[in-house]
Structures are given as structure tokens and as C-alpha cells.
N, C-alpha and C positions, 0 to 999 in steps of 0.2 A: 739613084742609090737609095735603097730602103733606109728609113729612119728606124732605129732600134729603141725599144722602150724598157725602162726599169720598173719592176713591180714592187712598190711599197717601201721596202727596206733594203739595206745592203748586208752582205755577209759580215763585213766589218761592223764596228759600232758607230760608223759615221752617221748613219741615219736610223734612229730608233725613236719610237713614239711612246708616250706614257698612256696608261689606261687605268681603269678602276673597276672593281667588280661591283655588281649590284648589291651584294651582301654588305660589303664594306661601306658603300655609299649610303645605303638606307639605314645603317647603324648610327648615322650622324643626325644632328638636328638639321632643320631646313636651311638655316643660315650656313651651317658648316658644309652641307652638301653643295650649296651654291659656290662657296669659296673653293672647295675641292675642284669642282668643274671649271671654274674660271681659271684657276692655276694650270690645270691640265690643258685647257684650250689655248692659253697664252704660250705655254711651253711647246705644244704641238704645232702651233703656227710658226714659232721660231724654228722648229725642226723642219717644217715644210720649206721655209726660206733656205735653210741649209741644204735641203734636198735639191732645190732649184739651182743653187750655186754648184753643188756636186755635179748635177747633170750638165750644166753649162761648161764646167771645167773638163768634163770627160766626153764631151761631144754627144751627149744623150739627148734626143729631141722629144722624147715622150716619157711622161711620168704618171704611173698609176697611184693615185692617193689611196691609202688604206680606208676601208669602209668605216673603221672605228676611229678615224683620226680625231673626231670630236664625240667621245662617248656620251650617250644619252641626249644627243642633240635632236632626237626624234620625240622628245618630251617638250611640253610648253616651257618648262623651266630651263631646259638645256638650250632650246632655240633662242629664248630671250637673252640668255647669257651670251650666246654666240653673236647675236645681233649687236651687242655692245661693242664687239670687235669689228664691226662692219668696215670701218675706214681702213684698218690694218689688213683685213682680208682682201678688200678690193685692191689695195696697193700690191699685195703679194700676187694676186691673180693677174694684174696688169703687167707686173714684172715678168711673169711667165710668158704672156702674150708677146711682149716686146722682145723677149729672148728667143721666140720661136719654139718654146717648149710646150708641147700639147699636154693638157691635163685630162685624164679620164678616170673613171671609177668603175668598180665591179662589185655591186652589192652582193651580200652573202647568200648562202643557200636557203635562207628563210624567205626569200622573195620568190613566190610561186604564184604568178598571176593566173595560171591555168588551173589552180586548185578547185576542187568541187566543194570546198568549205568557204562560205562567205567571210568567215572570220579570218581565215588565212589570207584571202585576197585583200581584205581591208588592211590587215597588218602589213602585207607586202607593199601596198600603195603608200602606207605611212612611212615605211623604210625608204622607198624610192623618193618620196617627197623630201625627206631629210637630205638625201644625196643631191636632189635638185636645189634645195635651199643653199647647200654648201657651194654648189657651182654658181648660183646666182650671187651669193655674197663674195665669191672670188672673181666676180665680173667676167665670167666665162660666157661665151655665146650660147644661146638656146638653139643649138644645132649639134649634129653628131661629131663636130670637132671636139666638143666637151662630152664625149660619149659616156652614157650609163649603160653598161653591157650586162645582160642577164641571159640565163638559159631558158629554154622553153618550159621547164617545170614538169608537171604531171603529164604522163604520156597519154596519147589519144584524146587530147583536149584542145585541138587546134582551133576549133570554132570559138570555144570559150576564151582562148588566149587572144584571138583577133578582136573579139567583141570587147574584152577588157581594155586592150590597148587603145581602142577608139574612144574610150571614156576618160582616159588619163588627162590630168591637167597639162597644159602646154609645156610648162617647165620640165616635165618628165618626158612627155611624148616626143617633143622635138629633139631630145637628146638620146632617146632609147635605141639600142641595138640588140639583136638576138644572136646568140651563139649556139652552134650545134654541139652535141655532147655524145658521150660514148653509148648511152643506153636509151634515153627517152625520145630524143629527136635527132634523126640523122641529118647530114648536111642537106640532102635533097628536101627533107621534110621541113627543116627550119627555113630553107630558101623559099619554099612555097608559102609559108606563113608570113615571111618578111614581105613578099610581093603583095599579099592580101592586106597586110596591116600598114604597108607604106613606111616600113622602117628598114634600116640597113642591116645586112647580115655580117656578123663577125665570123669569118671562117677559121676554124681551128683544125689544121691538118692532122695533128696527132689524134684528136678525138675522132676524126674521120677514119683514119686507118685502123683504129681500135674497133670502132663500130662496125666497119665493113670487113674486118680481119684481113687487111691487105698486107702483102709481103714487103712493100716498098713504097716510098714517096714518089717513085717513078710512075706509079699507076696513073693511067690517063685521067681517072676521075678526080685526082688531086688538082691538076691544072684546070680541069673543067669546072670544078666547084669554085676555085679561086676566081675564075672569070665570071661565073654566074653571080657570085657574091658581089663582085665589083659593080655589076650592073644595078644592084640595089642601092648604091650610094648616089645621092643627088650630085655630089662632088666626088668623082672617082679617085681623084688625087688624095682624098682623105680616107680611102679604104684602109681599115685596120684588120690585121690577122694575128693569130696566135701561133706560137711554136713551142713545143717541148719534145723531148725524146723519152722513150721508156727507160725505166731504171734498170730492170733485170733482163730486158729483151725488147725488141723492136715494138711489140704489141702490148707491152706492160703499160697499164694506165697510170702507174705511179711515175712522177716526174724525176728524171735524172738530174744530176748536179749541173751538167754542162750540155751544150748542144754539139753533138758530134756529127749529126746528119741533118742537112737542111734540104727541103724540097727544092729542086732546081728551079721550079716556076716561081719560087719566092723571091728570086732575083728581080721580079717585076712587081713585087708587093710594095706599095708606098710606105706603109707603117707596120712594124712587126713588134708585138709585145713578146718579150723573152720570158717564158714561164719555166725557168730552170731554178733548181734549188740554190745554186751558187750565185744567183743574182748578177751583180756587176762583174764577177769573174767570168760568167758565161758570156756576157756582152764583150768583155775584153777578148775572149777566145774566138769571137766571131769577126774580129778585125781583119784577119787574113782573107776571110771569105768576102768581106766587103771590098777589099782591095782587088780581089780576083774578078770582080764583076765587070771590069773593063774588057775582059776576054770572054769569048763564047763559052757557054756552059751547055753541055750535051745532056747530062744526067744529074742525079743527086750530087750535090757537092759534098765530098768526104773531107771533113774538117780536121 
């Protein structure tokens, strides 16, 4: 049975995180800035605890932490404040491990390891290091179990991407996974890069059908890429995939509220992140599909 994953927040107000803008933060004195960040970090750690309880209560086995869960933790001041909460962070992370809830992160679009700008690459590594620091403080393993998943970035820069990955610190590289996208890197292209870089591939079936302009998840390449991606995982049982449906049509890149069509081959996917706008409601809507998996599936499951 696939494990379904919740992305960051809930449609309800059950899981909501605090943040602060750079303008508001920098308008304060240094001491006031530290106090603001400490308060936000403590509150957001409590929200993470609530998210883990929510997942446990609803049978959700994977949780994607927001990239901005600890704003400005990529600065020396922010990281120092975060480190004062090390004991509490480790306790939360160990609670997730004991409950069998997998924690992953998806750094934002500013992470472009394949950029031709050294400054962009340096900033990308800085952002990834922040994510790795959070995972370390949460006592998560340095493995793709605690995945840091990113896209390939700038197109036609495969060699640069592979070279950059090889130089990353272990805390990042051991957790890193690459995902195909609609424009820059097809599933086949990102698979080839993953093989060269020695990192797992996160297959996104919706990105794939948009990139290839396919009419159905029934297309043989969907299952083919699912299996190719699985072979990039040192532990195949930890393979993670993404699913979303198009909002206005099958090939619309915008995500729909719910998941109405699931690739039939995803019945064999161990871990599935549900990238639908309606979050937990989309996961609830997939329960009949999960229950149906005890019976043979011939084609796409119409939900």
C-alpha cells in the first residue's frame, strides 16, 4: 500500500506557520530581530509538533516541511537562534521517526545548482545547507529518507549540475534527490543526471505528461519512468513520487484541488506526495483508491 504525503499546511487552519518579511525584520534593532525570530521558531516548532500529531491521527505517513519553517535560518544569526532549540528539535524529529512519519523538504525555486552564475550557485548551496541543518537538528538520517528534493534548474546544464552535486557537503548530498519538470528537464533527462550524480530521482507523473504532451497516465512511458526512477534509489522501498492533476484540463500545469485521476502504476509506488491544492481533503479523497488496491487494476484508476 502506498504511503501518502501531506505538503506543508492544511486547507483548514489546523496547520499554519508564522513568518516575517525582511522589511519588517530589518526595521527592528538587532536584539528585537533576535526576539522576533526566536518567538517564530518556537511557535513554528510547536506547529510542527501539531502537524505530526495530525498526520498520526489521520494515517498520513509522510510530511513535507515548509522551506520557510524557520525564516532567515540561512543567516548566522538565525542559525544560532535555531541551535538554541536543538534539544527540542531533536525530540520532535525522533518523535517523527518513532511514529514512522517521514519528513522531507522541497527547497524553493531559488535553488539552481545548474546556474551559469557562480553567485546563484553559491546562494543555492547556502539555502540547501539551511535545509540540511534543519534536518540534522531534527535528528533525521543523512539519507534520502529525509529527502531534500529539487529540480534540475537551468536547461542544458547537465554537466554543471553533476559537477556541482559532487562538491556538495555530505549533509546535503546524502539527502539530495532530483525531480523532473515540465520545461527544463524531462524525466529521461533527469534520470540520466541522477545516474551520473548518484542521487535518487523523484518522478512526477504530471510534470512528465505535460512535458511530453501525453493524453493519459496510461501511456507506457509513465510506468517505464516510474521503474527507472526506482532503480536510482539505494533503498527501492523508499522511492518517493509526486502526483497532481491539471486544473483546467489533463495537461494543464496548474494543480487541481483534488486528485481525480491516479496513474495505475502508482499502485506500486511506495511513497506518494499529494501535490493538490486541497491538501488533506485530496488525501481523504484518495482513501477509496487505497482500499481498491487489493483488487487488480488494469488502467488509470478513476477516482
